[in-house]
N, CA, C and O atoms as CSV, one atom per row, in Angstrom:
chain,resi,resn,atom,element,x,y,z
A,1,UNK,N,N,-7.954,91.340,-21.650
A,1,UNK,CA,C,-7.083,91.736,-23.235
A,1,UNK,C,C,-5.731,91.544,-23.112
A,1,UNK,O,O,-5.080,92.038,-22.193
A,2,UNK,N,N,-5.145,90.679,-24.206
A,2,UNK,CA,C,-3.383,90.750,-23.460
A,2,UNK,C,C,-3.423,92.435,-24.444
A,2,UNK,O,O,-4.232,92.904,-25.244
A,3,UNK,N,N,-2.163,92.915,-23.887
A,3,UNK,CA,C,-1.826,94.733,-24.526
A,3,UNK,C,C,-0.271,93.912,-24.903
A,3,UNK,O,O,0.163,94.727,-25.717
A,4,UNK,N,N,0.401,93.232,-24.846
A,4,UNK,CA,C,1.688,93.043,-25.780
A,4,UNK,C,C,2.576,93.751,-24.494
A,4,UNK,O,O,3.740,93.910,-24.862
A,5,UNK,N,N,2.438,94.037,-23.632
A,5,UNK,CA,C,3.234,95.029,-22.635
A,5,UNK,C,C,3.463,94.161,-21.148
A,5,UNK,O,O,2.690,93.346,-20.645
A,6,UNK,N,N,4.658,94.579,-20.687
A,6,UNK,CA,C,4.984,93.581,-19.853
A,6,UNK,C,C,4.437,94.892,-18.332
A,6,UNK,O,O,4.010,96.045,-18.400
A,7,UNK,N,N,4.696,94.083,-17.258
A,7,UNK,CA,C,4.480,95.274,-16.181
A,7,UNK,C,C,4.830,96.592,-16.512
A,7,UNK,O,O,3.981,97.470,-16.671
A,8,UNK,N,N,6.085,96.782,-16.628
A,8,UNK,CA,C,6.602,97.817,-16.761
A,8,UNK,C,C,6.211,98.846,-18.161
A,8,UNK,O,O,6.585,99.997,-18.384
A,9,UNK,N,N,5.556,98.184,-18.763
A,9,UNK,CA,C,5.035,99.254,-19.815
A,9,UNK,C,C,5.306,98.613,-21.468
A,9,UNK,O,O,4.660,98.674,-22.514
A,10,UNK,N,N,6.591,97.995,-21.070
A,10,UNK,CA,C,7.339,98.189,-22.652
A,10,UNK,C,C,6.912,97.011,-23.338
A,10,UNK,O,O,6.352,96.125,-22.693
A,11,UNK,N,N,7.101,96.893,-24.540
A,11,UNK,CA,C,6.884,95.439,-25.152
A,11,UNK,C,C,7.625,94.505,-25.027
A,11,UNK,O,O,8.847,94.446,-24.893
A,12,UNK,N,N,6.276,93.194,-25.108
A,12,UNK,CA,C,7.000,92.109,-25.156
A,12,UNK,C,C,7.867,91.340,-25.891
A,12,UNK,O,O,7.708,91.748,-27.041
A,13,UNK,N,N,8.753,90.401,-25.909
A,13,UNK,CA,C,9.663,89.880,-27.159
A,13,UNK,C,C,8.990,90.072,-28.358
A,13,UNK,O,O,9.346,90.733,-29.334
A,14,UNK,N,N,7.513,89.123,-28.099
A,14,UNK,CA,C,6.764,88.862,-29.024
A,14,UNK,C,C,6.309,89.976,-29.802
A,14,UNK,O,O,6.408,90.090,-31.024
A,15,UNK,N,N,5.733,90.899,-28.884
A,15,UNK,CA,C,5.149,92.393,-29.477
A,15,UNK,C,C,6.142,92.902,-30.342
A,15,UNK,O,O,5.793,93.401,-31.412
A,16,UNK,N,N,7.649,92.830,-29.939
A,16,UNK,CA,C,8.327,93.147,-30.772
A,16,UNK,C,C,8.985,93.140,-32.404
A,16,UNK,O,O,9.386,93.903,-33.283
A,17,UNK,N,N,8.748,91.524,-32.062
A,17,UNK,CA,C,8.940,91.181,-33.100
A,17,UNK,C,C,7.833,91.336,-34.417
A,17,UNK,O,O,8.119,91.512,-35.601
A,18,UNK,N,N,6.803,91.239,-33.942
A,18,UNK,CA,C,5.326,91.607,-34.509
A,18,UNK,C,C,5.569,93.101,-35.169
A,18,UNK,O,O,5.127,93.408,-36.276
A,19,UNK,N,N,6.240,93.872,-34.433
A,19,UNK,CA,C,6.041,95.035,-34.622
A,19,UNK,C,C,7.639,95.640,-35.742
A,19,UNK,O,O,7.967,96.819,-35.877
A,20,UNK,N,N,8.096,94.868,-36.147
A,20,UNK,CA,C,9.316,95.689,-37.081
A,20,UNK,C,C,10.341,95.629,-35.907
A,20,UNK,O,O,11.026,96.599,-35.585
A,21,UNK,N,N,10.400,94.206,-35.191
A,21,UNK,CA,C,11.681,94.438,-34.000
A,21,UNK,C,C,13.380,93.727,-34.825
A,21,UNK,O,O,14.531,93.904,-34.425
A,22,UNK,N,N,12.880,92.911,-36.073
A,22,UNK,CA,C,13.785,92.844,-36.984
A,22,UNK,C,C,14.787,93.805,-36.719
A,22,UNK,O,O,14.561,94.930,-36.274
A,23,UNK,N,N,16.192,93.222,-37.075
A,23,UNK,CA,C,17.272,94.173,-36.780
A,23,UNK,C,C,17.791,94.347,-38.575
A,23,UNK,O,O,17.920,93.523,-39.480
A,24,UNK,N,N,17.950,95.573,-38.505
A,24,UNK,CA,C,18.714,96.053,-40.059
A,24,UNK,C,C,20.470,95.702,-40.259
A,24,UNK,O,O,21.159,95.630,-41.276
A,25,UNK,N,N,20.765,95.551,-38.959
A,25,UNK,CA,C,22.150,95.045,-39.065
A,25,UNK,C,C,22.275,93.669,-39.287
A,25,UNK,O,O,21.696,92.847,-38.576
A,26,UNK,N,N,23.263,93.255,-40.579
A,26,UNK,CA,C,23.872,91.752,-40.760
A,26,UNK,C,C,24.657,91.122,-39.833
A,26,UNK,O,O,25.192,91.960,-39.108
A,27,UNK,N,N,24.984,89.864,-39.518
A,27,UNK,CA,C,25.668,89.243,-38.728
A,27,UNK,C,C,27.093,89.590,-39.733
A,27,UNK,O,O,27.072,89.598,-40.964
A,28,UNK,N,N,28.048,89.809,-39.052
A,28,UNK,CA,C,29.208,90.658,-40.089
A,28,UNK,C,C,30.676,90.126,-39.594
A,28,UNK,O,O,30.720,90.205,-38.367
A,29,UNK,N,N,31.541,89.759,-39.987
A,29,UNK,CA,C,32.742,89.610,-40.002
A,29,UNK,C,C,33.350,90.385,-39.376
A,29,UNK,O,O,33.265,91.513,-39.861
A,30,UNK,N,N,34.355,90.283,-37.896
A,30,UNK,CA,C,34.901,91.449,-37.267
A,30,UNK,C,C,36.274,92.359,-38.194
A,30,UNK,O,O,36.805,93.440,-37.941
A,31,UNK,N,N,36.535,91.284,-39.414
A,31,UNK,CA,C,37.447,92.378,-39.810
A,31,UNK,C,C,36.453,93.420,-41.232
A,31,UNK,O,O,36.867,94.506,-41.636
A,32,UNK,N,N,35.509,92.932,-41.612
A,32,UNK,CA,C,34.730,93.779,-42.309
A,32,UNK,C,C,34.491,95.217,-41.445
A,32,UNK,O,O,34.768,96.356,-41.818
A,33,UNK,N,N,33.929,94.815,-40.262
A,33,UNK,CA,C,33.419,95.867,-39.466
A,33,UNK,C,C,34.814,96.847,-39.102
A,33,UNK,O,O,34.827,98.078,-39.070
A,34,UNK,N,N,35.462,96.327,-38.956
A,34,UNK,CA,C,37.030,96.956,-38.802
A,34,UNK,C,C,37.048,98.112,-40.176
A,34,UNK,O,O,37.061,99.311,-39.900
A,35,UNK,N,N,37.048,97.908,-40.849
A,35,UNK,CA,C,37.340,97.639,-42.538
A,35,UNK,C,C,36.437,99.196,-42.395
A,35,UNK,O,O,36.978,100.224,-42.800
A,36,UNK,N,N,35.261,99.229,-41.882
A,36,UNK,CA,C,33.938,99.690,-42.414
A,36,UNK,C,C,34.212,101.270,-41.713
A,36,UNK,O,O,34.117,102.380,-42.237
A,37,UNK,N,N,34.648,100.807,-40.092
A,37,UNK,CA,C,34.934,102.061,-39.320
A,37,UNK,C,C,36.235,102.859,-39.800
A,37,UNK,O,O,36.262,104.088,-39.741
A,38,UNK,N,N,37.028,102.307,-40.151
A,38,UNK,CA,C,38.323,102.850,-40.867
A,38,UNK,C,C,38.120,103.667,-42.193
A,38,UNK,O,O,39.002,104.379,-42.672
A,39,UNK,N,N,36.768,103.483,-42.786
A,39,UNK,CA,C,36.474,104.178,-44.434
A,39,UNK,C,C,35.556,105.253,-43.648
A,39,UNK,O,O,35.588,106.354,-44.197
A,40,UNK,N,N,34.817,105.199,-42.595
A,40,UNK,CA,C,34.083,106.534,-41.793
A,40,UNK,C,C,35.128,107.363,-41.419
A,40,UNK,O,O,34.730,108.490,-41.125
A,41,UNK,N,N,36.827,107.134,-41.286
A,41,UNK,CA,C,37.377,108.440,-40.098
A,41,UNK,C,C,37.689,107.579,-39.384
A,41,UNK,O,O,38.896,107.800,-39.482
A,42,UNK,N,N,37.624,106.496,-38.515
A,42,UNK,CA,C,38.431,105.977,-37.476
A,42,UNK,C,C,39.636,105.613,-37.517
A,42,UNK,O,O,39.807,104.938,-38.532
A,43,UNK,N,N,40.902,105.762,-36.701
A,43,UNK,CA,C,41.861,104.925,-36.759
A,43,UNK,C,C,42.533,104.009,-35.783
A,43,UNK,O,O,41.769,103.775,-34.847
A,44,UNK,N,N,43.287,103.618,-35.707
A,44,UNK,CA,C,44.100,102.878,-34.998
A,44,UNK,C,C,45.045,103.227,-33.916
A,44,UNK,O,O,46.257,103.033,-34.011
A,45,UNK,N,N,44.427,103.779,-32.819
A,45,UNK,CA,C,44.721,104.322,-32.315
A,45,UNK,C,C,46.715,103.721,-31.759
A,45,UNK,O,O,47.805,104.229,-32.024
A,46,UNK,N,N,46.366,102.592,-31.018
A,46,UNK,CA,C,46.946,101.665,-30.487
A,46,UNK,C,C,46.386,99.936,-30.835
A,46,UNK,O,O,45.278,99.581,-31.237
A,47,UNK,N,N,47.600,99.084,-30.508
A,47,UNK,CA,C,46.189,98.035,-30.459
A,47,UNK,C,C,47.533,96.918,-29.655
A,47,UNK,O,O,48.731,97.190,-29.571
A,48,UNK,N,N,46.854,95.700,-29.173
A,48,UNK,CA,C,47.444,95.092,-28.317
A,48,UNK,C,C,46.694,93.801,-28.097
A,48,UNK,O,O,45.648,93.670,-27.462
A,49,UNK,N,N,47.513,92.703,-28.828
A,49,UNK,CA,C,46.312,91.757,-29.027
A,49,UNK,C,C,45.181,91.961,-30.580
A,49,UNK,O,O,45.255,92.353,-31.744
A,50,UNK,N,N,44.127,91.356,-29.548
A,50,UNK,CA,C,43.021,91.766,-30.276
A,50,UNK,C,C,42.618,93.093,-30.082
A,50,UNK,O,O,42.303,93.725,-31.091
A,51,UNK,N,N,42.565,93.615,-29.048
A,51,UNK,CA,C,41.921,94.544,-28.397
A,51,UNK,C,C,42.616,96.289,-29.794
A,51,UNK,O,O,43.800,96.536,-30.023
A,52,UNK,N,N,41.942,96.725,-30.119
A,52,UNK,CA,C,42.279,97.696,-31.118
A,52,UNK,C,C,41.447,98.993,-30.137
A,52,UNK,O,O,40.271,99.132,-29.801
A,53,UNK,N,N,42.633,99.774,-29.906
A,53,UNK,CA,C,41.978,101.363,-29.374
A,53,UNK,C,C,41.557,102.339,-30.099
A,53,UNK,O,O,42.366,103.260,-30.210
A,54,UNK,N,N,40.508,102.468,-30.666
A,54,UNK,CA,C,39.898,103.230,-32.558
A,54,UNK,C,C,39.933,104.677,-31.967
A,54,UNK,O,O,39.377,104.808,-30.876
A,55,UNK,N,N,40.608,105.981,-32.632
A,55,UNK,CA,C,40.404,107.315,-32.042
A,55,UNK,C,C,39.581,107.752,-33.660
A,55,UNK,O,O,39.668,107.113,-34.709
A,56,UNK,N,N,38.839,108.972,-33.424
A,56,UNK,CA,C,38.055,109.134,-34.800
A,56,UNK,C,C,37.817,111.046,-33.940
A,56,UNK,O,O,37.264,111.025,-32.840
A,57,UNK,N,N,38.211,112.372,-34.457
A,57,UNK,CA,C,37.737,113.398,-33.896
A,57,UNK,C,C,36.562,113.515,-33.815
A,57,UNK,O,O,35.802,112.911,-34.571
A,58,UNK,N,N,36.232,114.177,-33.047
A,58,UNK,CA,C,34.964,114.649,-32.003
A,58,UNK,C,C,33.940,113.055,-31.276
A,58,UNK,O,O,32.768,112.957,-30.913
A,59,UNK,N,N,34.976,112.139,-31.324
A,59,UNK,CA,C,34.022,110.863,-30.624
A,59,UNK,C,C,34.976,110.671,-29.504
A,59,UNK,O,O,36.027,111.307,-29.427
A,60,UNK,N,N,34.570,109.727,-28.581
A,60,UNK,CA,C,35.290,109.215,-27.410
A,60,UNK,C,C,35.905,108.031,-28.272
A,60,UNK,O,O,35.358,107.594,-29.284
A,61,UNK,N,N,37.497,107.410,-27.589
A,61,UNK,CA,C,37.640,106.406,-28.171
A,61,UNK,C,C,36.712,105.449,-27.721
A,61,UNK,O,O,35.786,105.333,-26.919
A,62,UNK,N,N,37.655,104.485,-28.993
A,62,UNK,CA,C,36.257,102.968,-28.936
A,62,UNK,C,C,37.438,101.506,-28.979
A,62,UNK,O,O,38.320,101.267,-29.804
A,63,UNK,N,N,37.002,100.692,-27.703
A,63,UNK,CA,C,37.726,99.980,-27.872
A,63,UNK,C,C,37.257,98.587,-28.574
A,63,UNK,O,O,36.360,97.859,-28.150
A,64,UNK,N,N,38.070,98.361,-29.766
A,64,UNK,CA,C,37.063,96.994,-30.851
A,64,UNK,C,C,38.271,96.005,-30.244
A,64,UNK,O,O,39.488,95.955,-30.424
A,65,UNK,N,N,37.370,95.286,-29.478
A,65,UNK,CA,C,37.747,93.834,-28.891
A,65,UNK,C,C,37.620,92.842,-29.611
A,65,UNK,O,O,36.945,92.050,-28.952
A,66,UNK,N,N,37.869,92.396,-30.594
A,66,UNK,CA,C,37.246,91.576,-31.848
A,66,UNK,C,C,38.622,90.675,-32.384
A,66,UNK,O,O,39.700,91.268,-32.424
A,67,UNK,N,N,38.548,89.185,-32.804
A,67,UNK,CA,C,39.359,88.761,-33.392
A,67,UNK,C,C,39.126,88.894,-34.957
A,67,UNK,O,O,37.944,89.161,-35.176
A,68,UNK,N,N,39.842,88.796,-36.046
A,68,UNK,CA,C,39.478,89.494,-37.281
A,68,UNK,C,C,38.417,88.237,-37.954
A,68,UNK,O,O,37.541,88.491,-38.780
A,69,UNK,N,N,38.630,87.215,-37.554
A,69,UNK,CA,C,37.343,86.198,-38.034
A,69,UNK,C,C,36.411,86.371,-37.522
A,69,UNK,O,O,35.464,85.933,-38.175
A,70,UNK,N,N,36.012,87.033,-36.182
A,70,UNK,CA,C,35.264,86.511,-35.496
A,70,UNK,C,C,33.894,87.020,-36.279
A,70,UNK,O,O,33.828,88.001,-37.021
A,71,UNK,N,N,32.639,85.966,-35.878
A,71,UNK,CA,C,31.666,87.094,-36.472
A,71,UNK,C,C,30.428,87.556,-35.223
A,71,UNK,O,O,29.920,86.954,-34.277
A,72,UNK,N,N,30.300,88.769,-35.730
A,72,UNK,CA,C,29.606,89.818,-34.542
A,72,UNK,C,C,27.997,89.658,-34.792
A,72,UNK,O,O,27.515,88.991,-35.707
A,73,UNK,N,N,27.402,90.242,-34.012
A,73,UNK,CA,C,25.636,90.122,-34.599
A,73,UNK,C,C,25.184,90.683,-34.249
A,73,UNK,O,O,25.574,90.999,-33.125
A,74,UNK,N,N,24.033,91.344,-34.727
A,74,UNK,CA,C,23.210,92.312,-34.944
A,74,UNK,C,C,22.926,92.970,-33.548
A,74,UNK,O,O,22.721,94.177,-33.423
A,75,UNK,N,N,22.930,92.123,-32.562
A,75,UNK,CA,C,22.903,93.630,-31.350
A,75,UNK,C,C,23.958,94.134,-31.154
A,75,UNK,O,O,24.320,95.311,-31.160
A,76,UNK,N,N,24.501,93.148,-30.962
A,76,UNK,CA,C,26.387,93.775,-31.124
A,76,UNK,C,C,26.680,94.876,-31.704
A,76,UNK,O,O,26.967,95.845,-31.001
A,77,UNK,N,N,26.676,94.979,-33.069
A,77,UNK,CA,C,26.767,95.416,-34.239
A,77,UNK,C,C,25.739,96.622,-34.115
A,77,UNK,O,O,26.236,97.490,-34.833
A,78,UNK,N,N,24.603,97.106,-33.594
A,78,UNK,CA,C,24.067,98.060,-33.370
A,78,UNK,C,C,24.675,99.177,-32.209
A,78,UNK,O,O,24.743,100.393,-32.385
A,79,UNK,N,N,25.203,98.244,-30.670
A,79,UNK,CA,C,25.928,99.031,-29.654
A,79,UNK,C,C,26.871,99.558,-30.389
A,79,UNK,O,O,26.755,100.780,-30.488
A,80,UNK,N,N,27.891,99.038,-31.022
A,80,UNK,CA,C,29.125,99.594,-31.818
A,80,UNK,C,C,28.330,100.515,-32.827
A,80,UNK,O,O,29.057,101.476,-33.082
A,81,UNK,N,N,27.320,100.593,-33.397
A,81,UNK,CA,C,27.325,101.809,-34.192
A,81,UNK,C,C,26.753,102.847,-33.169
A,81,UNK,O,O,26.800,103.966,-33.681
A,82,UNK,N,N,26.213,102.875,-31.864
A,82,UNK,CA,C,25.377,104.174,-31.209
A,82,UNK,C,C,27.112,104.413,-30.713
A,82,UNK,O,O,27.363,105.467,-30.130
A,83,UNK,N,N,27.562,104.022,-30.812
A,83,UNK,CA,C,29.332,104.373,-30.152
A,83,UNK,C,C,30.123,105.162,-30.951
A,83,UNK,O,O,30.653,106.254,-30.744
A,84,UNK,N,N,30.114,104.378,-31.958
A,84,UNK,CA,C,31.003,105.120,-33.377
A,84,UNK,C,C,30.366,105.522,-34.709
A,84,UNK,O,O,30.954,105.441,-35.787
A,85,UNK,N,N,29.164,105.947,-34.549
A,85,UNK,CA,C,28.398,106.378,-35.936
A,85,UNK,C,C,28.093,105.317,-36.789
A,85,UNK,O,O,27.293,105.624,-37.673
A,86,UNK,N,N,28.433,104.318,-36.794
A,86,UNK,CA,C,28.625,103.443,-38.176
A,86,UNK,C,C,27.016,102.749,-38.271
A,86,UNK,O,O,26.270,102.159,-37.489
A,87,UNK,N,N,26.972,103.125,-39.487
A,87,UNK,CA,C,25.070,102.435,-40.067
A,87,UNK,C,C,25.471,100.879,-40.867
A,87,UNK,O,O,26.610,100.524,-41.169
A,88,UNK,N,N,23.918,99.932,-41.149
A,88,UNK,CA,C,24.240,99.084,-41.641
A,88,UNK,C,C,24.666,99.325,-42.652
A,88,UNK,O,O,25.538,98.510,-42.955
A,89,UNK,N,N,24.393,100.534,-43.843
A,89,UNK,CA,C,24.874,100.765,-44.951
A,89,UNK,C,C,26.527,101.314,-45.038
A,89,UNK,O,O,27.071,101.953,-45.939
A,90,UNK,N,N,26.995,100.890,-43.962
A,90,UNK,CA,C,28.576,101.485,-44.147
A,90,UNK,C,C,28.986,99.766,-44.102
A,90,UNK,O,O,30.045,99.727,-44.729
A,91,UNK,N,N,28.784,98.915,-43.837
A,91,UNK,CA,C,29.283,97.573,-44.131
A,91,UNK,C,C,28.901,97.028,-45.294
A,91,UNK,O,O,29.285,95.901,-45.604
């Protein structure tokens, strides 16, 4: 019998998609993501080319290393959200 779990007991990719694995994060341009971060109280501490060091009280600094026109996908947005507190509804 197929359980949908791999040998480590984790869900397979197909099982993940069948059970709500679709991300709630939309692909979004970096400029819009940066604007959303600034809206939730992040500030640009310093910038060198496309690398911006963002700062917010109570959080570790975050290096936002994207060009403004670059599209950021759902997986990367979820990672950014974990480090910054950004939520899909903030975009």
